C-alpha positions in Angstrom: -67.8 -20.9 25.8 -71.0 -23.0 25.5 -71.7 -24.8 22.3 -74.7 -23.2 20.3 -75.4 -21.0 23.0 -79.1 -20.2 22.3 -80.4 -23.5 21.7 -77.9 -26.6 22.0 -77.9 -29.4 19.8 -81.2 -31.5 19.6 -82.2 -34.9 19.3 -81.9 -38.3 21.2 -78.9 -38.7 23.6 -76.6 -40.3 21.4 -77.4 -38.1 18.3 -76.5 -35.1 20.6 -73.2 -36.6 21.8 -72.3 -37.6 18.3 -72.8 -34.2 17.1 -71.1 -32.4 19.9 -68.0 -35.1 19.2 -67.9 -34.0 15.5 -66.9 -30.5 16.8 -64.8 -31.9 19.1 -66.9 -31.0 22.3 -68.0 -33.1 25.2 -71.2 -32.5 27.1 -71.7 -29.7 29.4 -72.1 -30.1 33.3 -74.4 -28.7 35.6 -71.9 -26.1 36.7 -71.0 -25.3 32.9 -74.6 -24.3 32.3 -74.9 -22.4 35.4 -71.8 -20.4 34.7 -72.9 -19.3 31.4 -76.2 -18.4 32.8 -74.8 -16.2 35.3 -72.1 -14.8 33.0 -74.8 -13.5 30.5 -77.5 -12.9 33.2 -79.5 -15.7 32.0 -79.5 -15.0 28.3 -77.8 -18.3 27.2 -78.4 -22.0 28.0 -81.8 -21.2 29.6 -83.8 -24.1 27.9 -84.1 -27.2 29.8 -81.3 -29.7 28.6 -79.6 -33.1 29.5 -76.2 -32.7 31.4 -72.9 -34.4 31.6 -73.9 -36.0 35.0 -76.5 -38.7 35.5 -78.5 -40.7 38.2 -78.0 -44.2 39.1 -80.4 -46.2 40.9 -79.4 -49.2 42.6 -81.4 -51.9 44.8 -82.6 -51.1 48.1 -83.3 -47.3 46.9 -79.6 -46.4 47.2 -79.2 -43.5 44.4 -75.5 -42.3 43.0 -75.2 -39.2 41.1 -72.2 -39.6 38.8 -70.1 -36.8 37.3 -69.2 -36.5 33.5 -66.1 -38.8 33.9 -68.0 -41.8 35.5 -71.4 -41.5 33.7 -72.0 -45.0 32.4 -74.4 -43.3 29.9 -71.8 -41.5 28.1 -69.9 -44.6 27.1 -73.1 -46.6 26.3 -75.2 -44.1 24.8 -76.5 -45.8 21.8 -77.4 -49.1 23.9 -78.9 -46.7 26.6 -81.3 -45.0 24.2 -82.3 -48.1 22.2 -83.5 -49.5 25.9 -85.4 -46.6 26.6 -87.1 -46.5 23.4 -88.2 -50.2 24.1 -89.5 -48.8 27.1 -87.0 -50.6 29.2 -84.5 -49.3 31.8 -80.9 -49.4 30.8 -79.4 -51.5 33.3 -76.0 -51.3 34.8 -73.4 -54.0 34.7 -72.0 -55.4 38.0 -68.4 -54.0 37.6 -69.9 -50.4 36.7 -72.0 -50.5 39.9 -69.1 -51.7 42.1 -67.0 -48.8 40.4 -69.7 -46.1 41.3 -70.0 -47.8 45.0 -65.9 -47.8 45.3 -65.9 -44.2 44.3 -68.7 -43.2 46.4 -67.0 -44.8 49.6 -63.6 -43.3 48.5 -65.1 -39.6 48.6 -67.4 -40.1 51.2 -65.6 -37.8 53.4 -64.4 -35.1 51.2 -66.8 -31.8 50.7 -69.7 -32.2 48.0 -67.6 -29.9 45.8 -64.8 -32.4 45.7 -66.8 -35.5 44.9 -67.0 -37.8 41.8 -69.8 -39.6 42.6 -72.5 -38.3 44.8 -74.8 -40.3 47.1 -78.3 -38.7 47.6 -79.1 -39.5 51.2 -82.8 -38.5 50.4 -84.7 -41.5 48.9 -87.4 -39.1 47.5 -87.4 -35.9 45.5 -87.4 -32.7 47.6 -87.6 -28.7 47.3 -84.9 -26.2 47.7 -85.7 -22.8 48.5 -83.4 -20.6 46.4 -82.3 -18.8 49.7 -80.9 -22.2 50.9 -79.5 -23.5 47.3 -76.0 -22.8 48.0 -76.1 -25.1 51.3 -77.7 -28.1 49.7 -75.0 -30.6 49.2 -76.4 -32.0 45.9 -76.2 -28.5 44.4 -72.8 -27.9 46.0 -71.7 -31.1 44.1 -73.1 -29.8 41.0 -72.5 -26.1 40.8 -69.3 -25.9 42.9 -68.0 -22.5 43.4 -70.5 -21.0 41.0 -73.6 -22.2 43.0 -73.9 -19.0 45.2 -73.6 -16.7 42.1 -76.3 -19.0 40.8 -78.5 -18.4 43.7 -78.2 -14.8 43.5 -79.2 -14.6 40.0 -82.5 -16.8 40.6 -83.2 -14.5 43.4 -82.6 -11.7 41.1 -85.0 -13.4 38.8 -87.7 -13.9 41.5 -87.5 -17.4 41.8 -88.2 -18.9 45.4 -87.6 -22.3 45.0 -86.2 -25.4 42.6 -87.3 -28.8 42.5 -85.1 -32.0 42.7 -87.3 -35.0 41.0 -86.4 -38.6 41.3 -88.3 -41.8 40.3 -90.8 -43.0 42.6 -89.6 -45.4 45.4 -92.0 -47.9 44.9 -91.3 -48.0 41.1 -87.5 -48.3 42.0 -87.8 -51.1 44.3 -89.5 -53.3 41.9 -86.7 -53.2 39.5 -84.5 -56.2 39.9 -81.0 -54.9 38.4 -79.7 -51.4 38.9 -80.2 -48.8 36.2 -79.0 -45.4 35.1 -81.0 -42.3 34.2 -80.1 -39.1 32.5 -80.2 -35.8 34.1 -82.2 -33.1 33.1 -81.5 -29.3 33.7 -84.9 -27.6 33.6 -85.1 -23.9 32.8 -85.0 -21.0 35.6 -88.6 -21.9 36.7 -88.1 -25.6 37.4 -84.8 -27.5 38.6 -83.3 -31.1 38.3 -85.2 -34.0 36.8 -83.5 -37.5 37.4 -86.1 -39.7 35.5 -85.9 -38.9 31.8 -85.4 -41.3 29.1 -82.9 -40.7 26.6 -85.1 -40.3 23.3 -86.6 -37.0 22.4 -87.4 -35.5 25.8 -89.3 -31.9 24.7 -87.2 -32.4 22.6 -83.8 -33.8 23.6 -81.0 -31.3 24.1 -77.7 -31.1 25.0 -75.1 -28.3 25.5 -71.5 -28.9 24.7 -68.1 -27.3 25.9 -64.7 -27.8 24.7 -62.4 -30.5 26.1 -60.2 -29.5 29.1 
């Protein structure tokens, strides 16, 4: 069951993680949120929130999306939030980048649902029609076996498309160091955002689930 189903916990990224940890909970993944929306016919977890996954922007334009076990923003929550408060990107250490790249290469030939780190082959954001949601590799990686029921829910709610937003290529290529951004999973009328800071984002919100 997702924590505080109506609103989640709010605050800056590290504040949210600390509140969840106090109740022995971990941040919810996109799949956790999708499952709850489907099982309650969208009554719960409908407000936008951060997720356990994140976007990692590497030099040259490569984008790697990490699952909860490999999200560098979870272990470095306070440092990342402080960087964003100072209007700086949170730079990734070389060993972190090397690990993400290595896992991405190891998982290259796996089905999207089985990957731990997903390489986004598109360099820019894009629109997914709801009818093709279950065949989009990124959404298969995030939603896993719950993506088809979620597609059906969105169709039922009259949604026609959702947007995947990433940072502009021109901005990314200006950055000297690789850096991490949070993933924001918006309400049913929008999509996924990969350019958010870890301070208070309308406001910052996080759902939690029990540890497996």
